[in-house]
N, C-alpha and C positions, 0 to 999 in steps of 0.2 A: 188420567180421564181427559181433561179438557185439550188435548192432541187428537183425541180420537175424532175423522171425520162426521162431518153435520152436527157437533156440537154448537149449540150458540156460545160463542166466546163472550157477548156483550149480558146476555142474559144470567151467565155464569159470574161472569165478573158481578154484577149486579147481588149473586146471591151469596158469594165467598165476601165479599170485606163489607158483609153486617157482623161476618165472627170478630170475638175478641182475639187481638194480637196481629191480626192480617193486616202485611203493608200495603196498602191500594196502588202504591204508585210502582214496588216491585212486582206486584202480580200483575198491572198491567205490563209489564216490560218483559215477564215472560208470556204475556198471552199473543201480542205482537210479534213476535216470533215465529211465530205458528204457521208453516207456509197454507197462503190463501188467504191469509188473516190481510182486511186494509187498513193497514195502522192510524191512517189520516181518520175513516168512519169510526175507527174502535175508538180511539181518543175524543172526538167530538162527543159519543156516545155517553162515556164513562166520566168528562168534565161534568156533565150535568148530574151525576151522585151526591148527594151529600157527603165532605169529608176530603173529596178528592181535590189538589195543589193542581191547577191546572200549568203553574209554572214548572214545578217539581214533574209533572207527568213529561211533558214537551221534553226539560231537561234529559229524560232518562230516554226517553223514544227514540228522540236523535242518535244516539250514541249506536243503535240496531243498524246494522248493514241494511242498506238500501234501503234506508227509511229518508226523505226526502222531508228535511229538516226545516225547511221554508215554508214548502206548498204544508206543513204540520202548523209550523205557528200561526201564519195565515188564514189555514182553519179556525181554528182554537178562536183566536181573538176578534173572532162574529160571533162568537154564543155570546148571548145576555149572560152578565155581571161577571161576564170572566175581565180581569184588569189587563186592557192591552197594551201599554204605557208596559207594563211589569214581564209582559211576553216581549213584547217588541226588545226591551233587554236582554232577556231571553236568547232570542233568537241572533242577538249582535253576539252575542257572549256565544254562542254554539256555533257560528259561523264564519268566524274569525279566528278562533283560539282554540278549535280543535285541529289534530293537524292532518293532513291533505292524506287522501290516499293514494298509496304507494301504485304506482305504474309499471306493471306487470311487460312492458314491450316498449320502445321508443318509440314518436311518432310518425309515420311515416312519412311527411314533410320532410323530417329533419337525413339527412343527408349521416351515412354511417360516417363517424372517425377513423382516419388515417392518419399512418403515420412518416413524412417525409423524411426519408435518409439523409437528404441531401444538407438537412437543415442540424444534423450531429455532427459535434466536435469531434475531430480524435482526442483519445486520452492520453496525455502524458506522463511517462513515467515518474514515479516520487523518489527522486535521489538525494542522499543528505545534499546539505546545499555548502559551497565548496566557501571554506571562509578566505578573508580578501588575502590573508597574508600565507596562505599552503602551497605547498608546489604538487605538479600533480606529475606522477612517474608513471612507465610500465617497461615491464622484464618481458621476453620473447625469449624463446631461443629458437632460432629463425632456420637454422640447417641450411646454410649456404645465403648469402646475401647476393648473390648472384641472381642477377634479373629479376631481383623481390625491392629494388633500388626503389624503383618511384611508386611501387605499392604505399611503403613503409612512409617514405617523404608526404604520401596525400593523409596517410593516420597521424604524424603527430600534425597536422593541422588541424585534420578533424574532430579528432580525440585534443586539441588547445595541451599537448604534453609540454613538460617545460624537460622531462627527462625520456629519454628512451636507450635501454639498457638490453643489449644484447648477446648472446650466448652463439654458440658452433655458427662462425661467421662463415669459418671456412676459407679468411683470406689469407691470400701471400703474403709476404712479410713489405713490400713494398708497390703495394696496389692498393690504391686510394680513390681509384675512379666509382666504386659504387659507392663508397662513404661520400662523394663529392654529391653523390645524386640523391643520397638517402638526406641529406641538410637542407630542410629550407634555409632561404634567406635569416638570418638573425639567429644562424646554429653553429654551433663547432663540434665539433670531436675528437675525442681520447681514445687511442686503440690497442689492443695486445695483439698483431695476430699470432698461433703457432709458428715458432721459429720452424720444427723442421718435421715431418709429417704430413698427411691432409688430415682434416679436420679441426675441432675444436677454431680458439680466436675467443677474443671478446673484443667489445665494442658499447661505449656510452658518446652519445647522439644528445647535446646539451643548449637549450637557451643560453645565448651568449650575453644578456642581462645578469645571468646568474655568475657570480665570480668564482670561480674553483680553482682546485689546486690539485694537481697528482701529485699522486704519493709514490715514492720507490719503497719498496718492501721486498724482502726477499723472497727466492723464489724459492720453491717444494717441487718434488717429482709425481706428486701425487694426485695434486691440482690445480686447476689455472684460476689466477687473477688479478686485477687491476682495481686500484684504489685513490679516491681523491676527498679532499676536504673541503667543505661547504658551510655558509654563514649560515646560521650563526653555530660557528663549533659542533659541524655533522660530519662526521667521516660516513665514506657509502662504498662498499668493498662489491665488488660483482665477481662471486667463482664460477669455475665449472666442472669440475671433476666426472673425468673419464666413466662409463658405464665399467669396465674393466676393474676388477679388484687391485685395489695395489694395500699390502702389507705394514707400510707405514701411514696412510689417511690419518687414522686418530689419532698419533700423534702429535701428527703434523698439522692436525687444526689445534689441536689443543694450544699448539706453539702462535701458531697465526693467532688464536682468540685470545692469550695471552696479553700479545704486542695488540690486537686492535684496541684491547681492554684501555692500554696505557695510552693510545693517540687522542680520544676523546669520552666523554662522557656519552657519549648521544653517536650509538651507532645503529648504522641503516646495511646488516649483509644481506645480498639476495643474490637468486644464481640458480643453475641445476645442476645439484648434488647425487644424480641421479641413485637415491634411498628414497624406497620405499616405503616414506614417512608414515604411512597409514595402516601400513601393515603388521599386525601385534607378531607375526612369528617372524618377522626380518630382525635378527642379531644385531647387523650392523643400525638399521633405525633405532632400538633400543638406547645401544651405546650413546648414539649421536645426541638424541631427543635428552639425554640423561649431562651430557656434556654440555648442552645448552644452557640447561637447568642452571647449572653447577656456576655457570657463569652471568647467571640471572637474566637469560635472553630469551627472548618473545617472542615465537615460530606462529604468523599469521595464519597462511590458506591451510584451509579447512574442506578444499575441496580439489575432486582431479583437475590434475593438469596438462595430463598425454590422453593418447586418445585407448589408449588401451587401460584407461581407471585409474590411476595411480594419481598421489602427489609425488611427483620431483622436483618440483621450481618451485623455491621456499623463501617465504619474506620475511626474516628475522630482525628483530628492533631491541634497542633498551634506551629507556629515556624519553620514548617520541612514540606521538601519540600516530596510530596506520589507521583510517578512515577511507569508510566507499571500497573496501579492498573489494572485486567482484574478477570474472573468467569473463574474457572474452575470444567468441569464434575466430581462428585466424588461417582460412582453407590451405596459405601455402607450406604448412609446416604440420609434422606431427602432437606441437605443441598448444596449446591453449594462451593466448597473450593474459597478461597478468595485471590489471592496471586497478591503482590503488593512488592516494592523495598523503602527506604527511603536513602534518601540520607542528612543526618548529615554534619553540615559543620563544616570546618577543623577548630581546636584551632589557632587566630588567636597569633602569635608566640609575646613573648616575647618584649617591647623596649630594643635593645642594647642601652649602655650609651657609649660615646664618650669621652675620656680622653684628654686633651690637654697638655701635655709637657711645662713644664714652659721654 
């Protein structure tokens, strides 16, 4: 009823507050929210009614949107009988402790914020920290070393390699020119070209600060291999198996693993064996995987290493941590470069004997 146009809110309030149980402050707050009602004038009239608390009324009305709390308190403070000290204290609370109104739009004098892309720093890829005593190795089926030597030279330096192991070098037995070009200063190489027929061939370029000893192992007809020993008591064997099936491959490789296991407790066997190791339907892959399991050898490569999407290049080890193994594209071959790090354990110090003086 009191919201109808033409109703005298002040007179209505004077009548309603006489009713027992009516809260004068809450009632005044309701009346002040009616459109067109002057809350300051209403408050000035209402505080003169007996029983109305000016301080509580001012606090209630000041929280209504659109009410000028400063003008309201100033107006009430001039009414005779109103405690201006208490009212000013309430004014301080209202104006200083109410949350500020939300701004719907930014001030026109503040320019819009923009992003200066020149201030952004490029994100660096997260890689596994390389231990201080680790060895950085890369494996690649190069498919002919000819005309690729200088690129490999830069690759060794760029990736801080200690060893670069190459299969299918396609070298001639007396051809060392490309290997000399591939090796940066401070690097040496050992090589085993195919003695006859085109293709095949193995080479290992290594940091000369790592003392290695080339091993002479029995030759087999089903795959090529080259081996060396490196400290501490690590045997590394690089293999290449041609794609043409050979009936004696599994038996030859079994004898090879038997011999290799006797050379060292820590083995690193790697190379291109042309076995679709990721194909469940490949019977040779199944038998080869079982053979590795029988010798407790772990095969680490889980990603395609060939452009056609199969795992042909393998990195296998026993008792040797292999970390940060990942593929790198190499556009001059249909195989990917495989880079990884090995962390040989530190040799245990010799026990010291304590001598007790008599």
